[in-house]
C-alpha positions in Angstrom: 16.0 56.0 -25.8 14.3 52.9 -26.9 13.8 50.2 -24.2 14.0 46.6 -25.9 13.4 43.4 -24.2 16.2 41.4 -22.9 16.0 38.4 -25.5 16.5 41.0 -28.9 19.5 42.8 -26.7 21.7 39.4 -25.2 20.9 37.2 -28.5 24.7 36.4 -29.2 25.8 33.5 -30.8 25.9 30.2 -28.0 24.7 32.5 -25.1 21.9 32.3 -22.6 19.5 35.0 -21.8 18.8 36.0 -18.7 16.2 34.3 -16.5 12.5 34.6 -17.3 10.6 37.7 -15.7 8.4 34.4 -13.8 8.0 34.9 -10.4 8.8 31.2 -9.1 11.4 30.7 -11.6 13.9 28.3 -11.6 17.0 29.5 -10.8 19.7 27.2 -10.7 19.8 23.7 -12.0 22.2 20.4 -11.5 23.6 19.3 -14.3 25.0 15.6 -15.1 27.1 15.8 -18.2 28.4 12.1 -19.4 30.6 11.4 -22.5 29.3 8.7 -24.6 31.3 6.5 -26.6 30.5 8.1 -30.2 31.6 11.5 -29.2 28.5 13.2 -27.9 27.7 14.4 -24.2 24.6 13.5 -22.6 22.9 16.4 -20.4 20.6 15.3 -17.6 19.6 16.7 -14.3 18.9 14.6 -11.6 15.4 17.0 -10.5 13.8 16.2 -14.2 14.4 11.8 -14.2 13.5 10.9 -18.0 14.7 13.8 -19.6 18.2 14.2 -21.2 19.6 15.7 -24.3 22.8 15.0 -26.1 25.1 17.8 -27.7 28.0 17.7 -29.8 29.2 21.3 -30.4 28.9 24.2 -28.3 25.5 25.7 -29.5 24.2 22.2 -29.3 25.1 22.5 -25.6 24.3 25.5 -25.0 20.7 24.5 -26.0 20.9 21.5 -24.1 21.2 23.7 -20.9 19.1 25.5 -22.0 16.3 22.8 -22.7 17.3 21.8 -18.5 16.5 24.8 -17.3 12.8 24.3 -18.9 12.3 21.0 -17.8 13.5 21.7 -14.2 10.6 24.1 -14.9 8.0 21.9 -15.5 9.2 19.8 -13.0 9.0 22.3 -10.4 5.4 23.5 -11.9 4.1 19.9 -11.2 5.5 19.8 -8.0 4.1 22.3 -7.0 0.7 21.5 -8.3 1.5 18.1 -6.5 1.3 16.4 -9.9 4.1 13.8 -10.9 6.3 14.9 -13.7 5.4 13.6 -16.7 8.6 12.4 -17.6 9.4 10.6 -14.1 7.1 7.6 -15.2 9.6 6.0 -17.8 12.4 5.5 -15.1 12.6 2.6 -13.4 12.3 3.3 -9.5 13.7 0.4 -8.4 17.4 1.2 -8.5 17.1 5.5 -7.6 20.5 7.2 -8.9 22.1 8.8 -5.9 21.7 12.3 -7.0 18.0 12.0 -7.7 18.0 10.8 -4.0 19.8 13.7 -2.4 18.0 16.6 -4.7 16.0 18.4 -2.5 12.2 17.2 -2.7 9.2 19.2 -1.6 7.9 17.1 1.5 4.4 17.4 3.4 4.0 17.1 7.1 1.8 14.3 8.1 -1.1 15.5 10.5 -3.3 13.0 12.6 -6.6 14.2 13.2 -7.2 14.8 16.5 -10.6 12.6 16.2 -8.6 9.6 14.4 -6.1 8.9 17.9 -7.3 6.0 19.5 -10.1 6.5 21.9 -8.6 4.2 24.6 -5.8 6.9 24.9 -8.4 9.5 25.6 -8.5 10.1 29.6 -10.9 12.0 31.7 -8.6 14.6 34.6 -10.2 15.5 37.9 -12.0 17.9 36.5 -14.1 16.8 34.1 -12.2 17.5 31.4 -10.5 15.4 28.9 -6.9 14.8 28.1 -6.2 13.8 24.1 -3.4 11.6 23.4 -1.2 14.8 22.4 -1.5 16.7 25.9 -4.0 18.8 24.8 -7.3 19.9 27.3 -11.0 19.4 25.6 -14.4 20.5 27.5 -16.7 17.9 28.7 -19.3 19.6 26.3 -16.8 20.4 23.1 -17.5 18.4 20.0 -13.9 16.6 20.1 -15.3 15.0 23.2 -18.4 13.8 21.9 -16.7 12.3 19.2 -14.1 10.5 21.5 -17.1 9.4 23.6 -18.9 7.8 20.5 -15.8 5.9 19.5 -15.3 4.9 22.9 -18.9 3.3 23.2 -18.5 1.8 19.7 -15.9 -0.1 20.6 -17.0 -1.1 24.1 -14.6 1.1 26.7 -17.6 3.1 28.1 
């Protein structure tokens, strides 16, 4: 029995092949389909700002859906690499589309380094240890306390 790739067995007219064998493949795309005055359909996605395709026939529409998955994958890869999606710069940022604002985005957690706190917010405990603004206790001979003490001297607190 000969095993053929899925691309050869599922290429019917107007049908989409299954998802590619990529580990982080985009599996779902939200489509925004608009009817234009000249009879064309405009296909766009909120996750890929700046990309759109037009279609008149079913084949063109299926091609636009396939291209939407491709563009969504490109946008997801750009977000994964902390780069801006290349077509996003073509969109005005003043009045964002509500669908774009509602689209899930990759959020990064903002962390503050312990040595970037205000040195006056640190306090010395009765046993000689130092309490950071986050509540963590440090030994008096720790590197962090030496940095805080140096910062307190610079600003004139000690």
